[in-house]
mmCIF file of the N, C-alpha and C atoms, coordinates in Angstrom:
data_MODEL
# 
_entry.id   MODEL 
# 
loop_
_atom_site.group_PDB 
_atom_site.id 
_atom_site.type_symbol 
_atom_site.label_atom_id 
_atom_site.label_alt_id 
_atom_site.label_comp_id 
_atom_site.label_asym_id 
_atom_site.label_entity_id 
_atom_site.label_seq_id 
_atom_site.pdbx_PDB_ins_code 
_atom_site.Cartn_x 
_atom_site.Cartn_y 
_atom_site.Cartn_z 
_atom_site.occupancy 
_atom_site.B_iso_or_equiv 
_atom_site.pdbx_formal_charge 
_atom_site.auth_seq_id 
_atom_site.auth_comp_id 
_atom_site.auth_asym_id 
_atom_site.auth_atom_id 
_atom_site.pdbx_PDB_model_num 
ATOM 1   N N  . MET A 1 1  ? -72.942 14.549 86.770 1.00 0.00 ? 1  MET A N  1 
ATOM 2   C CA . MET A 1 1  ? -72.810 15.642 85.828 1.00 0.00 ? 1  MET A CA 1 
ATOM 3   C C  . MET A 1 1  ? -71.541 16.451 86.113 1.00 0.00 ? 1  MET A C  1 
ATOM 4   N N  . LYS A 1 2  ? -71.236 16.632 87.389 1.00 0.00 ? 2  LYS A N  1 
ATOM 5   C CA . LYS A 1 2  ? -70.060 17.410 87.753 1.00 0.00 ? 2  LYS A CA 1 
ATOM 6   C C  . LYS A 1 2  ? -68.790 16.721 87.267 1.00 0.00 ? 2  LYS A C  1 
ATOM 7   N N  . GLY A 1 3  ? -68.736 15.405 87.410 1.00 0.00 ? 3  GLY A N  1 
ATOM 8   C CA . GLY A 1 3  ? -67.574 14.655 86.940 1.00 0.00 ? 3  GLY A CA 1 
ATOM 9   C C  . GLY A 1 3  ? -67.414 14.750 85.430 1.00 0.00 ? 3  GLY A C  1 
ATOM 10  N N  . PHE A 1 4  ? -68.515 14.738 84.711 1.00 0.00 ? 4  PHE A N  1 
ATOM 11  C CA . PHE A 1 4  ? -68.464 14.860 83.255 1.00 0.00 ? 4  PHE A CA 1 
ATOM 12  C C  . PHE A 1 4  ? -67.887 16.212 82.858 1.00 0.00 ? 4  PHE A C  1 
ATOM 13  N N  . TYR A 1 5  ? -68.321 17.264 83.541 1.00 0.00 ? 5  TYR A N  1 
ATOM 14  C CA . TYR A 1 5  ? -67.844 18.609 83.212 1.00 0.00 ? 5  TYR A CA 1 
ATOM 15  C C  . TYR A 1 5  ? -66.345 18.724 83.450 1.00 0.00 ? 5  TYR A C  1 
ATOM 16  N N  . PHE A 1 6  ? -65.877 18.266 84.596 1.00 0.00 ? 6  PHE A N  1 
ATOM 17  C CA . PHE A 1 6  ? -64.461 18.400 84.909 1.00 0.00 ? 6  PHE A CA 1 
ATOM 18  C C  . PHE A 1 6  ? -63.598 17.519 84.011 1.00 0.00 ? 6  PHE A C  1 
ATOM 19  N N  . ARG A 1 7  ? -64.138 16.400 83.574 1.00 0.00 ? 7  ARG A N  1 
ATOM 20  C CA . ARG A 1 7  ? -63.373 15.490 82.730 1.00 0.00 ? 7  ARG A CA 1 
ATOM 21  C C  . ARG A 1 7  ? -63.155 16.065 81.332 1.00 0.00 ? 7  ARG A C  1 
ATOM 22  N N  . HIS A 1 8  ? -64.124 16.796 80.819 1.00 0.00 ? 8  HIS A N  1 
ATOM 23  C CA . HIS A 1 8  ? -64.065 17.274 79.441 1.00 0.00 ? 8  HIS A CA 1 
ATOM 24  C C  . HIS A 1 8  ? -63.875 18.785 79.337 1.00 0.00 ? 8  HIS A C  1 
ATOM 25  N N  . ARG A 1 9  ? -63.516 19.424 80.431 1.00 0.00 ? 9  ARG A N  1 
ATOM 26  C CA . ARG A 1 9  ? -63.406 20.885 80.442 1.00 0.00 ? 9  ARG A CA 1 
ATOM 27  C C  . ARG A 1 9  ? -62.346 21.381 79.459 1.00 0.00 ? 9  ARG A C  1 
ATOM 28  N N  . HIS A 1 10 ? -61.174 20.770 79.436 1.00 0.00 ? 10 HIS A N  1 
ATOM 29  C CA . HIS A 1 10 ? -60.098 21.224 78.546 1.00 0.00 ? 10 HIS A CA 1 
ATOM 30  C C  . HIS A 1 10 ? -60.500 21.076 77.079 1.00 0.00 ? 10 HIS A C  1 
ATOM 31  N N  . LYS A 1 11 ? -61.179 19.982 76.751 1.00 0.00 ? 11 LYS A N  1 
ATOM 32  C CA . LYS A 1 11 ? -61.612 19.748 75.377 1.00 0.00 ? 11 LYS A CA 1 
ATOM 33  C C  . LYS A 1 11 ? -62.588 20.831 74.931 1.00 0.00 ? 11 LYS A C  1 
ATOM 34  N N  . TYR A 1 12 ? -63.542 21.192 75.789 1.00 0.00 ? 12 TYR A N  1 
ATOM 35  C CA . TYR A 1 12 ? -64.520 22.215 75.435 1.00 0.00 ? 12 TYR A CA 1 
ATOM 36  C C  . TYR A 1 12 ? -63.866 23.584 75.301 1.00 0.00 ? 12 TYR A C  1 
ATOM 37  N N  . LYS A 1 13 ? -62.920 23.902 76.168 1.00 0.00 ? 13 LYS A N  1 
ATOM 38  C CA . LYS A 1 13 ? -62.228 25.185 76.070 1.00 0.00 ? 13 LYS A CA 1 
ATOM 39  C C  . LYS A 1 13 ? -61.453 25.272 74.763 1.00 0.00 ? 13 LYS A C  1 
ATOM 40  N N  . LYS A 1 14 ? -60.839 24.185 74.358 1.00 0.00 ? 14 LYS A N  1 
ATOM 41  C CA . LYS A 1 14 ? -60.073 24.185 73.117 1.00 0.00 ? 14 LYS A CA 1 
ATOM 42  C C  . LYS A 1 14 ? -60.999 24.363 71.920 1.00 0.00 ? 14 LYS A C  1 
ATOM 43  N N  . ILE A 1 15 ? -62.144 23.690 71.923 1.00 0.00 ? 15 ILE A N  1 
ATOM 44  C CA . ILE A 1 15 ? -63.103 23.821 70.824 1.00 0.00 ? 15 ILE A CA 1 
ATOM 45  C C  . ILE A 1 15 ? -63.627 25.251 70.746 1.00 0.00 ? 15 ILE A C  1 
ATOM 46  N N  . ILE A 1 16 ? -63.978 25.837 71.888 1.00 0.00 ? 16 ILE A N  1 
ATOM 47  C CA . ILE A 1 16 ? -64.480 27.212 71.912 1.00 0.00 ? 16 ILE A CA 1 
ATOM 48  C C  . ILE A 1 16 ? -63.397 28.174 71.441 1.00 0.00 ? 16 ILE A C  1 
ATOM 49  N N  . GLY A 1 17 ? -62.175 27.963 71.878 1.00 0.00 ? 17 GLY A N  1 
ATOM 50  C CA . GLY A 1 17 ? -61.069 28.821 71.455 1.00 0.00 ? 17 GLY A CA 1 
ATOM 51  C C  . GLY A 1 17 ? -60.833 28.772 69.957 1.00 0.00 ? 17 GLY A C  1 
ATOM 52  N N  . ILE A 1 18 ? -60.855 27.583 69.393 1.00 0.00 ? 18 ILE A N  1 
ATOM 53  C CA . ILE A 1 18 ? -60.658 27.446 67.950 1.00 0.00 ? 18 ILE A CA 1 
ATOM 54  C C  . ILE A 1 18 ? -61.808 28.094 67.192 1.00 0.00 ? 18 ILE A C  1 
ATOM 55  N N  . ALA A 1 19 ? -63.038 27.923 67.684 1.00 0.00 ? 19 ALA A N  1 
ATOM 56  C CA . ALA A 1 19 ? -64.195 28.528 67.020 1.00 0.00 ? 19 ALA A CA 1 
ATOM 57  C C  . ALA A 1 19 ? -64.109 30.052 67.045 1.00 0.00 ? 19 ALA A C  1 
ATOM 58  N N  . LEU A 1 20 ? -63.757 30.634 68.193 1.00 0.00 ? 20 LEU A N  1 
ATOM 59  C CA . LEU A 1 20 ? -63.636 32.089 68.274 1.00 0.00 ? 20 LEU A CA 1 
ATOM 60  C C  . LEU A 1 20 ? -62.532 32.598 67.358 1.00 0.00 ? 20 LEU A C  1 
ATOM 61  N N  . GLY A 1 21 ? -61.425 31.895 67.323 1.00 0.00 ? 21 GLY A N  1 
ATOM 62  C CA . GLY A 1 21 ? -60.336 32.292 66.436 1.00 0.00 ? 21 GLY A CA 1 
ATOM 63  C C  . GLY A 1 21 ? -60.739 32.230 64.967 1.00 0.00 ? 21 GLY A C  1 
ATOM 64  N N  . ALA A 1 22 ? -61.471 31.184 64.592 1.00 0.00 ? 22 ALA A N  1 
ATOM 65  C CA . ALA A 1 22 ? -61.912 31.044 63.202 1.00 0.00 ? 22 ALA A CA 1 
ATOM 66  C C  . ALA A 1 22 ? -62.887 32.153 62.822 1.00 0.00 ? 22 ALA A C  1 
ATOM 67  N N  . ILE A 1 23 ? -63.818 32.476 63.718 1.00 0.00 ? 23 ILE A N  1 
ATOM 68  C CA . ILE A 1 23 ? -64.766 33.561 63.447 1.00 0.00 ? 23 ILE A CA 1 
ATOM 69  C C  . ILE A 1 23 ? -64.025 34.885 63.297 1.00 0.00 ? 23 ILE A C  1 
ATOM 70  N N  . GLY A 1 24 ? -63.084 35.131 64.181 1.00 0.00 ? 24 GLY A N  1 
ATOM 71  C CA . GLY A 1 24 ? -62.295 36.359 64.090 1.00 0.00 ? 24 GLY A CA 1 
ATOM 72  C C  . GLY A 1 24 ? -61.501 36.432 62.796 1.00 0.00 ? 24 GLY A C  1 
ATOM 73  N N  . LEU A 1 25 ? -60.918 35.321 62.377 1.00 0.00 ? 25 LEU A N  1 
ATOM 74  C CA . LEU A 1 25 ? -60.149 35.288 61.136 1.00 0.00 ? 25 LEU A CA 1 
ATOM 75  C C  . LEU A 1 25 ? -61.048 35.547 59.929 1.00 0.00 ? 25 LEU A C  1 
ATOM 76  N N  . LEU A 1 26 ? -62.248 34.972 59.924 1.00 0.00 ? 26 LEU A N  1 
ATOM 77  C CA . LEU A 1 26 ? -63.177 35.216 58.821 1.00 0.00 ? 26 LEU A CA 1 
ATOM 78  C C  . LEU A 1 26 ? -63.578 36.683 58.748 1.00 0.00 ? 26 LEU A C  1 
ATOM 79  N N  . ILE A 1 27 ? -63.784 37.307 59.898 1.00 0.00 ? 27 ILE A N  1 
ATOM 80  C CA . ILE A 1 27 ? -64.142 38.725 59.908 1.00 0.00 ? 27 ILE A CA 1 
ATOM 81  C C  . ILE A 1 27 ? -62.999 39.556 59.335 1.00 0.00 ? 27 ILE A C  1 
ATOM 82  N N  . ILE A 1 28 ? -61.759 39.229 59.707 1.00 0.00 ? 28 ILE A N  1 
ATOM 83  C CA . ILE A 1 28 ? -60.615 39.990 59.197 1.00 0.00 ? 28 ILE A CA 1 
ATOM 84  C C  . ILE A 1 28 ? -60.445 39.775 57.691 1.00 0.00 ? 28 ILE A C  1 
ATOM 85  N N  . ILE A 1 29 ? -60.663 38.570 57.195 1.00 0.00 ? 29 ILE A N  1 
ATOM 86  C CA . ILE A 1 29 ? -60.531 38.291 55.764 1.00 0.00 ? 29 ILE A CA 1 
ATOM 87  C C  . ILE A 1 29 ? -61.555 39.097 54.968 1.00 0.00 ? 29 ILE A C  1 
ATOM 88  N N  . LYS A 1 30 ? -62.758 39.220 55.484 1.00 0.00 ? 30 LYS A N  1 
ATOM 89  C CA . LYS A 1 30 ? -63.811 39.954 54.790 1.00 0.00 ? 30 LYS A CA 1 
ATOM 90  C C  . LYS A 1 30 ? -63.723 41.458 55.037 1.00 0.00 ? 30 LYS A C  1 
ATOM 91  N N  . MET A 1 31 ? -62.645 41.918 55.629 1.00 0.00 ? 31 MET A N  1 
ATOM 92  C CA . MET A 1 31 ? -62.492 43.318 56.023 1.00 0.00 ? 31 MET A CA 1 
ATOM 93  C C  . MET A 1 31 ? -62.436 44.254 54.832 1.00 0.00 ? 31 MET A C  1 
ATOM 94  N N  . ALA A 1 32 ? -62.134 43.786 53.647 1.00 0.00 ? 32 ALA A N  1 
ATOM 95  C CA . ALA A 1 32 ? -61.939 44.658 52.489 1.00 0.00 ? 32 ALA A CA 1 
ATOM 96  C C  . ALA A 1 32 ? -63.135 45.583 52.263 1.00 0.00 ? 32 ALA A C  1 
ATOM 97  N N  . SER A 1 33 ? -64.344 45.140 52.556 1.00 0.00 ? 33 SER A N  1 
ATOM 98  C CA . SER A 1 33 ? -65.519 45.968 52.300 1.00 0.00 ? 33 SER A CA 1 
ATOM 99  C C  . SER A 1 33 ? -66.243 46.383 53.585 1.00 0.00 ? 33 SER A C  1 
ATOM 100 N N  . LEU A 1 34 ? -65.646 46.159 54.751 1.00 0.00 ? 34 LEU A N  1 
ATOM 101 C CA . LEU A 1 34 ? -66.322 46.476 56.006 1.00 0.00 ? 34 LEU A CA 1 
ATOM 102 C C  . LEU A 1 34 ? -65.590 47.581 56.745 1.00 0.00 ? 34 LEU A C  1 
ATOM 103 N N  . GLU A 1 35 ? -66.143 47.976 57.883 1.00 0.00 ? 35 GLU A N  1 
ATOM 104 C CA . GLU A 1 35 ? -65.601 49.108 58.637 1.00 0.00 ? 35 GLU A CA 1 
ATOM 105 C C  . GLU A 1 35 ? -64.492 48.678 59.590 1.00 0.00 ? 35 GLU A C  1 
ATOM 106 N N  . LEU A 1 36 ? -63.839 49.663 60.185 1.00 0.00 ? 36 LEU A N  1 
ATOM 107 C CA . LEU A 1 36 ? -62.748 49.419 61.131 1.00 0.00 ? 36 LEU A CA 1 
ATOM 108 C C  . LEU A 1 36 ? -63.243 48.700 62.379 1.00 0.00 ? 36 LEU A C  1 
ATOM 109 N N  . LEU A 1 37 ? -64.480 48.915 62.755 1.00 0.00 ? 37 LEU A N  1 
ATOM 110 C CA . LEU A 1 37 ? -65.040 48.269 63.942 1.00 0.00 ? 37 LEU A CA 1 
ATOM 111 C C  . LEU A 1 37 ? -65.000 46.749 63.814 1.00 0.00 ? 37 LEU A C  1 
ATOM 112 N N  . LEU A 1 38 ? -65.307 46.240 62.643 1.00 0.00 ? 38 LEU A N  1 
ATOM 113 C CA . LEU A 1 38 ? -65.279 44.791 62.447 1.00 0.00 ? 38 LEU A CA 1 
ATOM 114 C C  . LEU A 1 38 ? -63.857 44.242 62.545 1.00 0.00 ? 38 LEU A C  1 
ATOM 115 N N  . LEU A 1 39 ? -62.880 45.021 62.126 1.00 0.00 ? 39 LEU A N  1 
ATOM 116 C CA . LEU A 1 39 ? -61.486 44.596 62.277 1.00 0.00 ? 39 LEU A CA 1 
ATOM 117 C C  . LEU A 1 39 ? -61.132 44.446 63.749 1.00 0.00 ? 39 LEU A C  1 
ATOM 118 N N  . VAL A 1 40 ? -61.554 45.412 64.554 1.00 0.00 ? 40 VAL A N  1 
ATOM 119 C CA . VAL A 1 40 ? -61.282 45.348 65.993 1.00 0.00 ? 40 VAL A CA 1 
ATOM 120 C C  . VAL A 1 40 ? -61.986 44.148 66.615 1.00 0.00 ? 40 VAL A C  1 
ATOM 121 N N  . ILE A 1 41 ? -63.233 43.906 66.240 1.00 0.00 ? 41 ILE A N  1 
ATOM 122 C CA . ILE A 1 41 ? -63.979 42.757 66.768 1.00 0.00 ? 41 ILE A CA 1 
ATOM 123 C C  . ILE A 1 41 ? -63.282 41.455 66.371 1.00 0.00 ? 41 ILE A C  1 
ATOM 124 N N  . GLY A 1 42 ? -62.820 41.358 65.136 1.00 0.00 ? 42 GLY A N  1 
ATOM 125 C CA . GLY A 1 42 ? -62.122 40.158 64.680 1.00 0.00 ? 42 GLY A CA 1 
ATOM 126 C C  . GLY A 1 42 ? -60.852 39.903 65.467 1.00 0.00 ? 42 GLY A C  1 
ATOM 127 N N  . ILE A 1 43 ? -60.075 40.949 65.707 1.00 0.00 ? 43 ILE A N  1 
ATOM 128 C CA . ILE A 1 43 ? -58.840 40.797 66.477 1.00 0.00 ? 43 ILE A CA 1 
ATOM 129 C C  . ILE A 1 43 ? -59.148 40.379 67.905 1.00 0.00 ? 43 ILE A C  1 
ATOM 130 N N  . VAL A 1 44 ? -60.180 40.980 68.501 1.00 0.00 ? 44 VAL A N  1 
ATOM 131 C CA . VAL A 1 44 ? -60.564 40.627 69.872 1.00 0.00 ? 44 VAL A CA 1 
ATOM 132 C C  . VAL A 1 44 ? -60.996 39.167 69.947 1.00 0.00 ? 44 VAL A C  1 
ATOM 133 N N  . LEU A 1 45 ? -61.751 38.691 68.961 1.00 0.00 ? 45 LEU A N  1 
ATOM 134 C CA . LEU A 1 45 ? -62.185 37.292 68.968 1.00 0.00 ? 45 LEU A CA 1 
ATOM 135 C C  . LEU A 1 45 ? -60.995 36.339 68.849 1.00 0.00 ? 45 LEU A C  1 
ATOM 136 N N  . ILE A 1 46 ? -60.026 36.677 68.023 1.00 0.00 ? 46 ILE A N  1 
ATOM 137 C CA . ILE A 1 46 ? -58.840 35.825 67.898 1.00 0.00 ? 46 ILE A CA 1 
ATOM 138 C C  . ILE A 1 46 ? -58.077 35.781 69.215 1.00 0.00 ? 46 ILE A C  1 
ATOM 139 N N  . VAL A 1 47 ? -57.912 36.940 69.855 1.00 0.00 ? 47 VAL A N  1 
ATOM 140 C CA . VAL A 1 47 ? -57.200 36.986 71.135 1.00 0.00 ? 47 VAL A CA 1 
ATOM 141 C C  . VAL A 1 47 ? -57.960 36.206 72.201 1.00 0.00 ? 47 VAL A C  1 
ATOM 142 N N  . MET A 1 48 ? -59.297 36.356 72.243 1.00 0.00 ? 48 MET A N  1 
ATOM 143 C CA . MET A 1 48 ? -60.098 35.611 73.223 1.00 0.00 ? 48 MET A CA 1 
ATOM 144 C C  . MET A 1 48 ? -59.958 34.110 72.999 1.00 0.00 ? 48 MET A C  1 
ATOM 145 N N  . GLY A 1 49 ? -59.993 33.685 71.744 1.00 0.00 ? 49 GLY A N  1 
ATOM 146 C CA . GLY A 1 49 ? -59.824 32.268 71.440 1.00 0.00 ? 49 GLY A CA 1 
ATOM 147 C C  . GLY A 1 49 ? -58.477 31.745 71.898 1.00 0.00 ? 49 GLY A C  1 
ATOM 148 N N  . TYR A 1 50 ? -57.425 32.514 71.674 1.00 0.00 ? 50 TYR A N  1 
ATOM 149 C CA . TYR A 1 50 ? -56.082 32.115 72.101 1.00 0.00 ? 50 TYR A CA 1 
ATOM 150 C C  . TYR A 1 50 ? -56.000 32.029 73.621 1.00 0.00 ? 50 TYR A C  1 
ATOM 151 N N  . LEU A 1 51 ? -56.570 33.016 74.310 1.00 0.00 ? 51 LEU A N  1 
ATOM 152 C CA . LEU A 1 51 ? -56.516 33.018 75.772 1.00 0.00 ? 51 LEU A CA 1 
ATOM 153 C C  . LEU A 1 51 ? -57.328 31.871 76.376 1.00 0.00 ? 51 LEU A C  1 
ATOM 154 N N  . ILE A 1 52 ? -58.483 31.579 75.804 1.00 0.00 ? 52 ILE A N  1 
ATOM 155 C CA . ILE A 1 52 ? -59.303 30.475 76.322 1.00 0.00 ? 52 ILE A CA 1 
ATOM 156 C C  . ILE A 1 52 ? -58.572 29.150 76.145 1.00 0.00 ? 52 ILE A C  1 
ATOM 157 N N  . MET A 1 53 ? -57.864 28.988 75.030 1.00 0.00 ? 53 MET A N  1 
ATOM 158 C CA . MET A 1 53 ? -57.138 27.738 74.811 1.00 0.00 ? 53 MET A CA 1 
ATOM 159 C C  . MET A 1 53 ? -55.989 27.584 75.794 1.00 0.00 ? 53 MET A C  1 
ATOM 160 N N  . ASN A 1 54 ? -55.437 28.668 76.296 1.00 0.00 ? 54 ASN A N  1 
ATOM 161 C CA . ASN A 1 54 ? -54.284 28.594 77.190 1.00 0.00 ? 54 ASN A CA 1 
ATOM 162 C C  . ASN A 1 54 ? -54.649 28.630 78.665 1.00 0.00 ? 54 ASN A C  1 
ATOM 163 N N  . ILE A 1 55 ? -55.925 28.771 79.007 1.00 0.00 ? 55 ILE A N  1 
ATOM 164 C CA . ILE A 1 55 ? -56.336 28.759 80.413 1.00 0.00 ? 55 ILE A CA 1 
ATOM 165 C C  . ILE A 1 55 ? -56.206 27.335 80.941 1.00 0.00 ? 55 ILE A C  1 
ATOM 166 N N  . LYS A 1 56 ? -55.635 27.214 82.126 1.00 0.00 ? 56 LYS A N  1 
ATOM 167 C CA . LYS A 1 56 ? -55.462 25.878 82.709 1.00 0.00 ? 56 LYS A CA 1 
ATOM 168 C C  . LYS A 1 56 ? -56.636 25.514 83.564 1.00 0.00 ? 56 LYS A C  1 
# 
């Protein structure tokens, strides 16, 4: 199990990063009728997704 995790770690981080970025982008797109808090959450999710994708 440990070998499986280390072998596919980069792939999983990239998938999680893309998912967080997509969720954040959807929140920002729907911002027209929502509060400022959701905008901040969306930006944070995009940044987290970008950082997770760049972790070595």
